[in-house]
N, C-alpha and C positions, 0 to 999 in steps of 0.2 A: 805356747799362748804367754805372750810378753808384751809391753809396750814397745814402740819403735825406740831405737837405740840412740836417735837424736834427742829424745824428749830426755831420758836419763841422762845424758851429756850435759844438755842445757840447764837442768834442774838439779846437778849432782850436788851443789852446795846449798841447797834448800831443805829445810826442815819442814816448811809449811809450803805446801804446792799451790798456793792462790794468794792472791793480793791481799793478805792479812797479816799485820805485825804480829809479834807473840803477845802485845798488850791487847790489841783487839780480840785475839783469840781467846784471851785469858777473859776479859770483859764478856764476851759472848756467852762463855760457859755460865758466869755468874748470874748473867741476865735471866737465863733460864729458871732459876730457883727450884730445882730438882733436888731431891733429897740425899745424901749419901747413899751408895747401894743402888743407884737409879742403873738400870740396863741399857746399854747403848749397843746399836747397831751402826756401823759405819760403812756404807759401801763406796767404793775407790777410795780407802782410806791412805792412800801414800805412802808416806814416811811414819805416820801413826803419831805426829805430834798432837793432834787435837786430842784423841783418845787418851794417849800416855800422860799428859800434863793434865787433863782433865780427871783421870783417876787419881794422880797425884794429890790435887790441889782440892777437887770437890768429892772425893771418894767413890766415883762413877766405876761402874764395871762393864766389860762388854767385848765386842768383837770386831774386828776390820777385815775388811776383804778387798783385795787389789790384784791386778793382773800384772802387775811387774814384780818380777824375783828381786830386781834391787831393792825396790822400796820395802818389799815386804820383811826383807833381810834388816834393813835399817830400822824398821818399826820394831821388829824383835828386840834388835840391840838396843834401843831408845828405851822399851819397857824394862829390860834388865838395869840399864843406866840408872832409870828413875826409881826403881826398887818396885815396880807395879806389875811384874810377868805373871804374878799369881793373880792379878785382878782382870788382866786383857789379854786377848789372843789375837794373832794375825794370821788370816788364811791367805796363801797364794791362790788365786782363783779368778773367774770372770765373775763380776758383781752383778752382771745383767741377769736377772732371774734368781738371783739368791734370795731366800727366806728364811729369817731366823726359825730355829726349832723350837723356842718359846716367845711369846710376845714379850716386846721390850717397851721400855718407857719413852725411849728416844731413837728415833730413826734418821740417819743422816746421808745425805749426799751433796758434798760441797764441789762445785766445779766439774761434775762428770755427769751431767744428766744425758749425755749421748747413751747412757747404759738403758736408759729407758728409752731411745729415740726421740729426746726432748724431756722439757720439765713435767709434762702432763703424764707422761708415760712414767717417768721416775717418781713422782706422786704417788702414782696406783701402785708402784712396785714396792715402795716405802710402807705403804698403808697396809699391805699383807703382812707386815711382821710387827706392827703397832699396836700395843694394848688400846682398847677403847679409854678416850681421854687422853692420849699419849702425844707428844710431841713431836713434830717432823722438821728437820731442818734441811731447806733446798739454797746451794749456792748457786748463783745464776748470774750472767752478764746481762747488761741493759744499756740502752744508749742514754749516756748522760745529755746529749742532744742528738737528733738525727743528722748521721751524715749527709753531706750535700749530694752525693754521688754514689755510684756503685763501686767505683775504683777506691774511693775513700772508706768503704765499708771492707773491702777486702784487704785493705792494709791494717785493718783492725782485726784479721783473722776470721772474718765472716765470709760465708761465701755469696751473700745477699743482704741488702738492708733489712729485709723481713725476717733474717736469721734472730733478731733481737729486737725488744720493745722498750720504750721508754718508761722510767720508773712507775708512774702512776698506771700505765697500761698492763704493766707486769704483775703489780699488785690486784689489779682487777681481773686478771686471767686466774691468779690463785683463789680470789673469792668464787669467779666463775665455776671453779672445780668443786667447790663445795666447803671451803676452808676459810677461816679466819686467819688474817697475819695479825699476830699477837706479839711478835718482835723483830727487830732487823738489824743488822750490824753491816754498815756500808764501808768498802775501801773508799779512802780517800787518795789524792794524788800522791801524798808522801808513802803510804804503804804501797801503791802502783809502783812508784820508783824503785822503792827495795825489792819489791818482786823482779819488777823486769831488768834493772840494772845489775842484780846479783847473776842474773842468768850471763851477762856479756863477760863478767871476770871469771865465770866458771869455763865457758867457752874458751876464753883465750888461756887459760891455766891448761885446759885439756888439750889445746893445741900445740902449746909449748912441749908439753909432755907426750904429744902421741904425733909427730909431724909425719911420719910415713904409714898412718893408720888409714885405710879405705873410707873412713869417714871425714878425713880430714877436710878435703874440698868443700864438703857439703857444710860444715862447721864454719870453715872460712867464710864461705857465702852470707850464712847466716849472721855471723858475727860483723860482716862488714854492712849489710844492709839494714839490720833490725835497730840499733841505736837511733838513726834519723827517723825510720817508719814510726817506731815508736812515739818519739819526741812530735812528729808531723801529725799523726791518726790516733793511736790508741790512747795516748795520753789525753788527748784533747775530747774525744768522742765517746769512749768505752767506760762504762761503769761495772762494778760487780758488788754483788752484795748476798749477806746469808738471811734467809726470812725464815722465821718459826711460825710454824702453820698447826692449828687445830682444827680438827673436823667438826664441821657443825653437826 
């Protein structure tokens, strides 16, 4: 049980595995106005940067769950580095179906709503761990503007145009599930650039260090194709944001 290797190669230089800068991540945490000691469950927690920095800066405690052995080890190392290993823990496992053993103040899933077969299912999963009146964070793509055709949508790593909604419609879907949208932090083009372009450098350095690896042809193909595809399509059409929800 692990992530495909191409993913960990591509994002080996990332601490945040979503198009948020460190400043945006910090601002997001502050915007929630939660007291020190707030308990957090972070599903698909990646390298643990959100939970670790919020534990350090905001006094939160909690648990992260991720399917990647590489990212889970990085998260544990980051917790030790920041001196918060006594306040946060990271579990290697499938976040799909994971429910906290005690209700939490904040339940999150940023950029991995496939764990619930989409954002509606993930909202339902997170709600099972949330105390009454608690906050939920969902990180989800949306169309900045709808692509002109299916080929462009596929260049944005969608399978079809209907995979994502435009922002007002996505907010409406959250409301239709019975939640108020009470905060949001959106990626901008600069934070998208930092997220995407850092992957190209990571892949190139990996290729230089591993020219004979079985994965080298796949990594080379992606590095050759991805910069122009990103500039042509993803950067122009795809948005991404984190939405804070409270149940009505």
